[in-house]
N, C-alpha and C positions, 0 to 999 in steps of 0.2 A: 340244494343243500339239505343234508340230513337232519332230522329232528333228533333230539336227546333220546327219545324212545327208540328210534331206529338204530342209533349208534349202540344203545344197550342191547338190542336185539342181535346186532352183529357180534358183539362181544360174547354173548351167550352162545351162539352158534359156534364161533371160533374156539371157544373153550372145550367144545365137544368134538372137534375135528381131529382126524388122525393124520399122519405125515402125508400120505398120498392125497388126501383131500386138500392140504395146504398147497400142494403143487397145482391142483386144478384151480383153486381160488387165486393163486398168484398168476396163472395165465389169464384169467378173467380180468383181474386187476390191471395187468400190463396192456391188454387189449384196450381196455377202457381209457387208460392213460394215454395210449398212442392216439386214439380217436379224438380225445379232447385236445391234444397237441396239434393234430391235423386241422381241426376246426379253428383253433386259435390262430394257427399260421395263415389261414385262408382270410382272416380278417384284415391282414396287412397287405399293402401294395408297394411296389417299387417306387422310390421317390418320397415316401411318407416319412415325416419326422417322428422319432420314437425316443423313449427314455427308459431307463432301468437302473436298478441299483445292484451292483456287483461287488466283487472283491475289492475293487479300487474305488468304491463309493458310487455316488450318483453319476451316471453316464448318459449321454445323449448322442444322436446322429441321425443319418438318413439311410433308409433301407436301400441297398443296392441289388439284393437278390433274395427271393423267398424260396427256400427249399422245403421238402416235405417235413423234416425234423428240426430244421434250424433256420435262422434268418441271419443273412450277412448284413451288417450295419457298418456304414462308412462313418468313422469318428474323426472329427476335425479335419475332414477332407483328405486324410492320408492313411489312416489305419483302418483295416477291415476287422471287425469283430464278429465271431460266430456266436449267436445268442439264441437261447431257447425262447420260443414264442410265449411261453408261460411267464417269462420275466418281463416282457415288453409291454409298454403302454404308449398309446399315442401321445405325442407331445403337443 
């Protein structure tokens, strides 16, 4: 987690950036986010009970498949939901 000082430093740097540099930073950001999602997805296993909060409120189910970018969760033994690993917690 970043400190307040580090966030202030990022803000200062971003205020100096030009359009082309924003694209470079966006690529770095997207790569870091994808890596974090991949690491999070690898913490879950098929058959594991999980929970998350979504558009329909609090949900829970059992993992039926772990993909690179998403996890398929079986809810109520009948509905498959594609959920981002960042939203899931072990139940």
